[in-house]
N, C-alpha and C positions, 0 to 999 in steps of 0.2 A: 939388514933390515934397510928398506928402501923407503925414504921421505917423500910423499907424496909432493909432486908439485904443487906450486903455488895457483897455478893457471887450473888446474883439476878442480880446486876447491871454489875459484873465482867462477869456472862455469857451471859448477854446482848451484851456486847461489843464484847464476845470472837466470837458470833454466827456472829454478823456483820463482825468481821476481817476476819473468815472462809470463810463467803459466797464472799466477794471482793477478798480474795484469790483464791480461788475455779474460781471465774468469770476470775481472770487474768488467772492463769492457763490454764483455756478454750480457752482463746483466744491467748495464746502462741502455744497450743497443735493445734489449728485451722491453726497459721501461720507456724507452722513446717510441718504440714501435705501438705499446699500448696507447700513449697519450696521443700519437698521431691516429691511430685508427679512431680514439675517443672524437678526435677534433672533425676528423672524416664524417663520422657517425652524426656529428652535430651539423655540417655543413649539408650533408644529405637530408636533414630533418626537412617535413614538408613544409611547405609556406603558402599562405594562399597568394591566387596570382593577383597583379596589381601594386600599387603603391603600398608600403609597410605601415606607413601613418595612416590612422584612419582616425575618424571623427569618435569624439567620447560617447556621443550617442549610437555608435554603430558597434557591434558587438565583436571583439577579436577574434577573427577566423583562423585560431590556431588549435593544433590535436588536443592540447592539455584541454584549453576551454570545452571543445567538441565533447569530449569525454566526460568532463564535469556535466553539460549540458544534457548528455544522452544520459546518464546517470539519474541526474534530477529528473528527468523526463520518462524515467521507467524503461529506457533503452539500453541495450547492450552497449560497452564501451569500443567494441571494435567495428560497429557502424551502424548506418541507421536502424532501429529496432523497431517492435509494435509500440503504435501508439494509439490513443483512445478518443474519442471527439468528446467535447466539452459541449454540448447544447442545451438551451433551457427547454425548458417541458419534457422532460426525458425521465421515465423510471429507474431506478438503480436498486439493485440488491448489493447491499456494504457489508463489510464485516472486518475486522482485524482481531489479532490473536497476540495473547501476551509473550513476553521472552520467555523463551526456555519451555512453554505451554504453563508455566505456573499458574496456579488459583490466586491470582490477584484479584480478580474481580468476585471473589466469594461473596455471598450474601449477607455480609454485615451491613444494619441499616444505613450507618454514615456513608459506607461504601456506594451503596445502591442511590441514596440520594443524592450524593456527589455526582455520580453519573448522570442522573435524570437532569441534575441542573444543568451541568455542560453540555449536556444535547439539546435543551431547550434555549439554551442561552444561543448557543450557536447557530441552532435552525431559526432561530427570530433575527440573528443578524443576516444570514445568509439566504434569506427566504426559501428555506428546505420546507417542505411538506413531509411531515412523518408519518407512513401509514401503520408500519409494523415495528415492533422493539421488543428483541430479546435479549436480556443479558445471562450469560453462562459466566461457570466461574473461570474460565481462561480466554474467553471470547465474547461478541455480540454478534446479532444479527439486527440489520436494520433496511427496512423497505421504504422508500423514500422518491421522490420526486423533486427533481433541481430545476425551481422554474424560473430562475434567472441564468444558469450556468454558472453557479458559485459553488460546484460540488468540491472542486480541488479545496476551496478557502475553508469550505465546512469541514471535511474531514480534518484537516489541518490542524483547525484551530479547537476542535472538540478532543483531538487527541492529544494535544498539548496541554490540554486544560485536566482532562482524565488524569494525565500520568502525572502531574505536579500534585493533584488530589490524592493519587492512591500512594506516591512516594511520601506525602507528609501522614496518611492515616497508617501506612503500614511501615513507619519509622519504629525506632527503638531508642528509649534514654533521652528524648526529646531530638532526636537527629534523625533527617529523611531518610529513606530507604536509598541504598547506593545501588546503581545500575540502572538498566533501561527497562521502562514497562511494556513497551510494546517489541515484538519479534523485531530485531532489526534485519534480519535476512528475509523478510517477509513485506511484500508490500500490501496496503490496503485493499482487500479482495472488492472488485467492483464489476459486477455483471449489468449490461443494459439490458432492460426488461422490454421486450418489444411487442407484446401482445397481451390480452387480457387475462389468456389463460397463465402465461407467464406469472405475471402478478400474482395470480391465486395459486399456484404453486409454490411461489417465494413466501407468500405469507404463510402458507400452511407448513413449509418445511421450517421456517421461524417456530412457529406456535407448538411443532411437534419436536423440538431439538432435546427438550430434556426428556424425552422419553426415548426417543431414539440412541440417546447416549447411556441409555440403561440406569438412569439416574433417579427417576419416580416412573410409578405406574400411571400416572394423569397430569398432565400439565398442571392443571390446577393445585396439585399437591408441591410445586416448585418452589423454593423458598425466597428466590429473587425475582426480577421485574420479567412478566409477561404479557403484553397487552393483546386485547380480546379483540377479535374482529368488530364487536358492538362498540369499541370506542370508537372507530371512526364515523358509524353513523351519527352518533349525536356529539361529534368533536369533542371527544374529552379533553378536557384541558388539568392537567398535574401540576400544581404550583408547589415548587419545593424552594426551602430556603437556602441561601448562599451559604456554602462549606466555609466553615472556620479558618479553613488552611487558605483560601483565597482573601486577596486585599480588598478594602473598601473600594476601590476603584469598579468593582464589579455590583451589579445592581443586589439588591438584598434578597430578592427573590427573581426565579427564573420560572419561567411556564412552558411546559412541553405539551405540546399540542396535536392531537390523533386526529387525523381527516382523511377523507377520502380522496382518491388521485381526481385532480380535475378534469382529466380526459374520460373519466370513468365514473363521475360524479351522478351521472343520470341514471345509472343502473344500482345504486346502493344498496338496497333491499336484496338484490338478486346475487351482487357480487358476494356480500358479507355471507350469504347461505352458503355460496357454493365454497367460500375458504373456510367455514365451520365443516362443512362436509367433509371436504380433502382434509384438513387437519384431523379430524376424526378417524378417516380410513388411515392414513400414516401412521398415528397412535397405536392402531389396533395392529398394522404390520409390524410395528417396533417391539411391542409386546409379544407376538407370537415368536419373533427374531431372538427374543432373549429366553423366553421357554424352550424355545429349539435348541439354543446353546446350553442349556441347563443353566443361567445364570437368574439372577434376583436384583431387585429392585433395593435400593440403600433407603434406611430408615430415616426419621425424621433427626434421631441424634447422631447417626452417622454424618448426615450433610452439613449438621451445625458443628462437625467437631473436626471439619477439613482442616488442614492446614494451609494458610494462603500460599505458602513457598514451597508446597510440594508440586510435584506433577503425575499425570497420569502413568499407570504403569505401560498402557499399549505402546506399541511402536507407532514411530511419528510417520506418517504417510509422506513418500518421498517421490519428488518428478511426478505430480500430479497435476495435471492439464485444468486450468482452469478457464473454463468459458468466457468470451467474451462478450456474446448475446446467449439469450435465452428464450425460447418460444415453444409452446406445446405441440404447433401444426407444423408439418414440414415445409407446408409452401409457405408460411409466413417466414419460418427461418430461411429459405431459400433467399428469399426477395432481401432480407435484412442482411444477409450475409454477403449478397451482390453490392447492397448499397456501402457496407463495410469495406470491404476490398476495394472499391471505386475510391471511397474516402482516403483508404490509406495510401493508394496509389498518386492519388493527387499531394497527399502530405509528404511522401518519398520525393517525388519529383520537385516540390517546391523547397523541400531541405537541400537535393544537390544543389539546386538554382544557387540558393541562399550559400551554400558551402563553399561554391566558387567565386562569390564576390557579388552575387545579384541580389541587391538589396533591395528592389523593387519589386520583387516577385509577389504574386499574390497567393496566400495560403486559403486554405480551405476553411470554411465556417465550422467552427468546433475546436481550432487551434489556440491551445491555451498557452503552453509554457513559452513558446517563442512570442505570441502575441502580447505576453505579460512582461517578459523580462528581456527582451530583445526589439520589442516595438513593431514587430512586422506588419505589414498589411493585410487585413484579412478578406476574403472576397466575401461580398453581400450574395453568393449564389442561392436562391431559394432552394435548390438541390438538396442542400443538406440541412436546412432549417426544419425539414418534415422529417428528419431521421428517426428511425426508430418506430414511428406509428405505423401499425400493422392496419 
């Protein structure tokens, strides 16, 4: 029997030690390469031209900030997105849907009063003239005129107040409702109305919406709030008491005023008749469609028994295109579209110059976000002050 040499045993252990050492070295090399690649990635990150130190009054031109600014402005985070002008004396069709399409705006008296209070209070604060308002179970439709260019502030404050009231009213055991009220993946629907026909169509659509949804046979049977076109002629004022869920800092009462658009006030009676005629036509079309599909309208008991936390069984529409402008006549729509394209081109060029460090560039009239939060210069060019006028 031959005894193995010590050198053989030593060689085996040496080989094992060297293998383990090489493994450790390989692991360290990989870790170092990862950290170095991360450092190189940081060094290659985009930086604005010019000195890195900027005045506190200027916006830091960093990718992270621009992405946040773009998201807040309704643009894609990858680059310059689609912007909308905010110009005084412009008619808008506004809407907003509840989260998960839940029926959080169900026609409970305290809920309806709270929503009317919030709209009346915010409209008076921001000089918004409301013409048509329809409250559905999970969304609303509002046709209004932005008289001072404060539409964004109006919708922001109104949505915050309504959400605050809904959370308290839909709470349980003295605790407010958890989660969000408005759909976080959708922005406020906003369509600029650039003609009289577009205004008539928007009002008629809002009036006939309960029938088009297959809920009631006629709009007058809807349990929630739907304003009448004749309310605009008489400048109807609806005074609502402050909801108990709001603090005493808010006024005890708020008045929701319905009026004609300032640009169309001279044709008040004819305008109202046209809206009523178009709304009646839309309701007839909706009733015919329900009968054709073999459906039926809900009874009053069924409407009252709706669970506020339920959602419709119908499939949600995805990737639907929301127009930026609305006009009944093609000629008016072409003119308004060209003007909108020109405004967005001017906005894009100003944005690119601003992103490259030019803080003195002029932005087109109607720029809201960068004018409010970055203090950019806005051009007084009258070309944009008449935007949307047919």
